[in-house]
VOGU-3710 file (C-alpha; in Angstrom, 3 decimals, decimal comma):
1> xxxxxxxxxx> 0,000/0,000/0,000  1,193/3,488/-0,845  1,922/6,052/1,860  0,528/9,552/1,248  1,440/12,915/2,734  -1,091/14,840/4,794  -2,162/17,023/1,856  -2,395/14,062/-0,509  -4,404/12,055/2,036  -6,926/14,863/2,618
11> xxxxxxxxxx> -7,512/15,280/-1,117  -7,779/11,528/-1,672  -10,233/10,998/1,192  -12,382/13,920/0,016  -12,434/12,610/-3,548  -13,204/8,998/-2,645  -15,864/9,955/-0,082  -17,645/12,328/-2,465  -17,588/9,626/-5,145  -19,214/7,209/-2,630
21> xxxxxxxxxx> -16,293/4,805/-2,886  -15,555/2,239/-0,192  -12,068/2,708/1,234  -9,957/2,329/4,374  -7,344/4,591/5,895  -4,688/4,779/8,599  -3,097/8,061/9,639  0,035/8,447/11,777  0,078/10,322/15,082  2,025/13,240/13,599
31> xxxxxxxxxx> -0,340/13,325/10,560  2,605/13,222/8,138  1,920/9,718/6,784  -1,303/8,026/5,737  -2,589/4,963/3,960  -5,755/5,606/1,940  -6,926/2,864/-0,409  -10,082/1,573/-2,047  -11,070/-1,794/-0,650  -11,030/-3,454/-4,068
41> xxxxxxxxxx> -7,367/-2,534/-4,515  -6,151/-3,976/-1,198  -4,450/-7,366/-1,349  -5,016/-9,402/1,839  -1,356/-10,465/1,818  -0,420/-6,805/2,342  -3,202/-5,474/4,563  -6,059/-6,927/6,600  -8,767/-4,873/8,259  -11,791/-5,538/10,413
51> xxxxxxxxxx> -14,158/-2,647/11,040  -17,873/-2,704/11,938  -19,647/-3,768/8,756  -16,493/-3,980/6,624  -13,648/-6,497/6,500  -11,388/-8,307/4,046  -10,318/-10,953/6,563  -11,154/-14,595/5,760  -13,380/-16,110/8,442  -11,512/-19,398/8,675
61> xxxxxxxxxx> -8,035/-17,950/9,365  -6,336/-17,485/12,694  -7,192/-20,764/14,393  -4,810/-23,212/16,019  -3,148/-21,260/18,858  -4,188/-23,142/21,972  -1,554/-21,435/24,128  -0,549/-17,815/23,820  2,968/-16,968/24,967  3,122/-13,324/26,003
71> xxxxxxxxxx> 5,827/-11,692/28,088  7,505/-8,321/28,320  10,223/-6,481/30,163  8,543/-3,742/32,216  9,773/-0,238/31,459  12,315/1,105/33,931  10,518/2,660/36,882  13,279/5,245/37,217  12,995/6,200/33,549  9,217/6,393/33,842
81> xxxxxxxxxx> 9,533/8,559/36,968  11,819/10,983/35,084  9,334/11,220/32,206  6,463/11,722/34,619  8,380/14,548/36,331  8,795/16,373/33,018  5,049/16,117/32,472  4,024/17,141/35,987  6,491/20,037/36,072  4,764/21,369/32,968
91> xxxxxxxxxx> 1,343/20,835/34,522  2,388/22,692/37,699  3,747/25,504/35,509  0,307/25,861/33,943  1,354/24,609/30,493  -1,149/21,731/30,458  -4,001/20,236/32,473  -3,672/16,678/31,167  -0,895/14,864/29,269  -1,100/11,378/27,783
101> xxxxxxxxxx> 2,315/9,852/28,497  3,177/6,628/26,661  5,967/4,026/26,632  7,441/1,597/24,128  7,825/-1,861/25,690  9,674/-4,855/24,125  7,529/-7,994/24,068  8,108/-11,687/23,377  5,310/-13,802/21,921  4,715/-16,899/19,820
111> xxxxxxxxxx> 2,225/-14,914/17,738  3,026/-13,145/14,492  1,428/-9,785/13,653  -1,066/-11,629/11,486  -1,769/-14,130/14,300  -2,486/-11,225/16,647  -4,857/-9,740/14,085  -6,861/-12,958/13,784  -6,773/-14,006/17,441  -7,557/-10,671/19,063
121> xxxxxxxxxx> -11,114/-9,636/19,868  -11,611/-5,942/19,158  -14,123/-3,627/17,535  -11,463/-2,297/15,154  -8,436/-4,166/13,806  -5,807/-3,543/11,148  -2,641/-5,356/10,069  -0,150/-3,950/7,583  2,602/-6,323/6,527  5,953/-5,735/8,242
131> xxxxxxxxxx> 4,661/-2,504/9,838  2,148/-2,994/12,646  -0,968/-4,630/14,001  -3,617/-2,707/15,933  -6,626/-4,045/17,843  -8,448/-1,035/19,221  -11,578/-0,791/21,385  -11,807/3,017/21,098  -13,995/4,722/18,506  -12,569/8,059/17,382
141> xxxxxxxxxx> -15,189/9,819/15,243  -18,061/8,545/13,126  -20,104/10,447/10,550  -23,569/9,146/9,664  -26,618/10,963/8,298  -24,957/14,316/8,866  -24,128/13,650/12,541  -20,578/13,364/13,858  -19,977/11,395/17,065  -16,927/10,789/19,220
151> xxxxxxxxxx> -16,408/8,328/22,086  -13,341/9,275/24,163  -12,161/6,459/26,439  -10,412/7,526/29,646  -10,058/5,674/32,942  -8,960/2,058/33,464  -8,968/-0,453/36,321  -8,373/-4,183/36,738  -11,853/-5,729/36,896  -10,740/-8,197/39,595
161> xxxxxxxxxx> -10,078/-5,428/42,115  -12,760/-5,503/44,833  -15,574/-3,041/44,002  -13,695/-2,201/40,788  -16,495/-0,251/39,081  -17,274/1,776/42,200  -13,605/2,561/42,766  -13,162/3,618/39,135  -16,207/5,877/39,132  -15,302/7,474/42,471
171> xxxxxxxxxx> -11,617/8,034/41,636  -11,150/11,824/41,624  -8,124/11,749/39,355  -9,848/9,524/36,775  -13,008/11,655/36,910  -11,032/14,864/36,385  -9,083/13,316/33,502  -12,269/12,163/31,820  -13,973/15,542/32,232  -10,987/17,311/30,681
181> xxxxxxxxxx> -11,004/15,067/27,620  -14,768/15,352/27,137  -14,459/19,148/27,205  -11,578/19,003/24,708  -13,502/16,747/22,314  -16,546/19,023/22,549  -14,349/21,926/21,478  -12,762/19,891/18,661  -16,134/18,818/17,273  -17,348/22,420/17,412
191> xxxxxxxxxx> -14,851/23,218/14,646  -16,805/21,048/12,201  -20,304/20,765/13,675  -23,153/22,773/15,190  -25,204/21,968/18,312  -22,475/19,861/19,882  -23,646/18,031/23,001  -22,795/15,164/25,361  -25,317/12,355/24,866  -23,930/9,976/27,487
201> xxxxxxxxxx> -21,327/10,816/30,108  -18,801/8,467/31,687  -20,252/4,996/31,286  -18,344/1,790/32,064  -17,320/-0,859/29,528  -15,699/-4,248/30,224  -12,855/-5,515/28,032  -11,662/-9,130/28,150  -7,960/-9,804/27,586  -5,401/-12,589/27,715
211> xxxxxxxxxx> -4,521/-11,290/31,205  -8,098/-11,004/32,489  -10,814/-8,348/32,352  -10,420/-4,590/32,714  -12,996/-1,819/33,082  -12,803/1,449/31,167  -14,965/4,574/31,101  -16,205/6,303/27,932  -18,548/9,133/26,920  -20,551/9,891/23,761
221> xxxxxxxxxx> -20,393/13,389/22,221  -22,178/14,395/19,013  -22,985/17,330/16,736  -24,505/18,189/13,353  -21,823/18,436/10,663  -21,742/21,764/8,818  -22,489/21,645/5,060  -18,848/22,405/4,133  -17,407/19,500/6,100  -20,018/17,086/4,781
231> xxxxxxxxxx> -18,318/17,610/1,422  -14,796/17,594/2,875  -14,579/14,492/5,095  -10,798/14,416/4,762  -10,522/17,925/6,168  -12,995/17,044/8,919  -10,933/14,031/9,953  -7,579/15,818/9,966  -9,044/18,808/11,830  -9,627/16,505/14,810
241> xxxxxxxxxx> -6,069/15,143/14,859  -4,138/14,215/16,825  -6,894/12,687/18,928  -7,551/14,487/22,197  -7,732/11,290/24,250  -4,113/10,405/23,468  -2,644/13,920/23,682  -4,260/16,130/26,334  -5,302/19,718/26,913  -4,586/22,279/25,682
251> xxxxxxxxxx> -3,688/20,138/22,707  -0,994/22,180/20,913  1,199/22,780/23,956  0,579/19,276/25,285  1,893/17,737/22,052  5,128/19,686/22,642  5,341/18,342/26,201  4,833/14,792/24,926  7,707/15,234/22,457  9,942/16,378/25,328
261> xxxxxxxxxx> 8,969/13,594/27,737  8,769/10,527/25,478  11,965/8,885/24,252  10,669/7,407/20,979  8,619/8,295/17,897  4,998/7,116/18,113  4,668/6,486/14,356  1,194/5,129/13,602  0,582/4,387/17,286  -2,146/6,754/18,589
271> xxxxxxxxxx> -2,962/7,777/15,040  -6,357/6,839/13,635  -7,650/4,105/11,322  -11,034/3,542/9,784  -13,204/3,292/6,717  -15,833/4,972/4,575  -18,619/2,913/3,034  -22,292/3,353/2,222  -21,830/7,104/2,649  -20,710/6,789/6,286
281> xxxxxxxxxx> -17,347/7,091/8,050  -16,159/5,124/11,060  -12,765/5,451/12,738  -10,773/4,343/15,771  -7,879/5,627/17,812  -4,895/3,351/17,208  -4,315/2,156/20,769  -3,533/-1,487/21,690  -0,748/-1,512/19,137  2,306/-3,624/18,263
291> xxxxxxxxxx> 5,027/-2,719/15,774  8,565/-3,838/15,073  12,083/-2,482/14,791  15,136/-4,562/13,869  13,182/-7,771/14,405  12,028/-6,833/17,926  8,300/-6,511/18,666  7,229/-3,480/20,683  3,951/-2,821/22,458  3,080/0,820/23,043
301> xxxxxxxxxx> 0,885/1,866/25,945  0,275/4,794/28,260  -2,200/6,843/30,243  -3,326/10,325/31,156  -1,266/12,320/33,666  -2,727/15,093/35,812  -1,486/17,118/38,775  -3,020/14,444/41,041  -1,269/11,505/39,358  0,724/9,154/41,589
311> xxxxxxxxxx> 3,736/7,581/39,876  3,198/3,994/41,074  -0,460/4,062/40,022  0,295/5,436/36,565  3,111/2,926/36,096  0,752/0,091/37,050  -1,851/1,331/34,555  0,733/1,113/31,761  1,491/-2,498/32,703  -2,227/-3,390/32,776
321> xxxxxxx> -2,622/-2,157/29,206  0,067/-4,416/27,734  -2,291/-7,168/26,650  -3,909/-8,908/23,716  -7,731/-9,170/23,919  -7,899/-12,950/23,555  -10,282/-15,033/25,663
//
């Protein structure tokens, strides 16, 4: 599949969407690289995708792994503490209210990228040969019948913790983090839509993984797309990037803080992937993500940092997110 620049991707998405073509896309975190291709031109040996209502994955593939081997070397706590200090120093200086800090963690597994694609259970999945596999539970934005919706996902806890749902919902730090992201997404959607509103606030979802179940909180925000952006879906999509749930607020300055604190390039991790078909767009934030460098597999994970964040709790949240949703 060909990689396009930001400008090329916007033009291509606009053209394909207005022509009512069915296509898929993946856009990197920094918005500089994008895959945009009509479904009929995608060879399954190069790219596999599974989105609600659209897939090119054969149903019979991916069976035969009775035992999943999955291990990783935890990131250095000292290194994580140094990164967290950079973030919290900026928060205390008033440069940000919330920063999504992520790590790149080496993993060992008996699964290939394609195995992970087939074995994982997720609402959105994509595999691109020799590049990455992503199995995301988080919807980014959808556009249907002139309405744009977003579903930011913020707040995680191990479901086996006693009174897990109650503890998650009553956690002041998690509640503040979620409120900040909802407000940010409302502002982002207001750039492309009128009458933006929160339909459902901070509801709990359960995700099953190879390590057990976790609980996460989400919200639903929607608005009525303006006539211009209904004809310019590519511009609409890029106007919302990078996603607020994996950056923070205010977004522009927070992206600069992330670049200072993190010691690697995110690439397509925390970008977005999705599809357009039947006149509708659906997309996901590219979390739950594995890529490779020099033959080594890396899992990328993180969480939101606020002034109230406690290092050991944030570090533990990163570890909880290094999973494959297989059950």
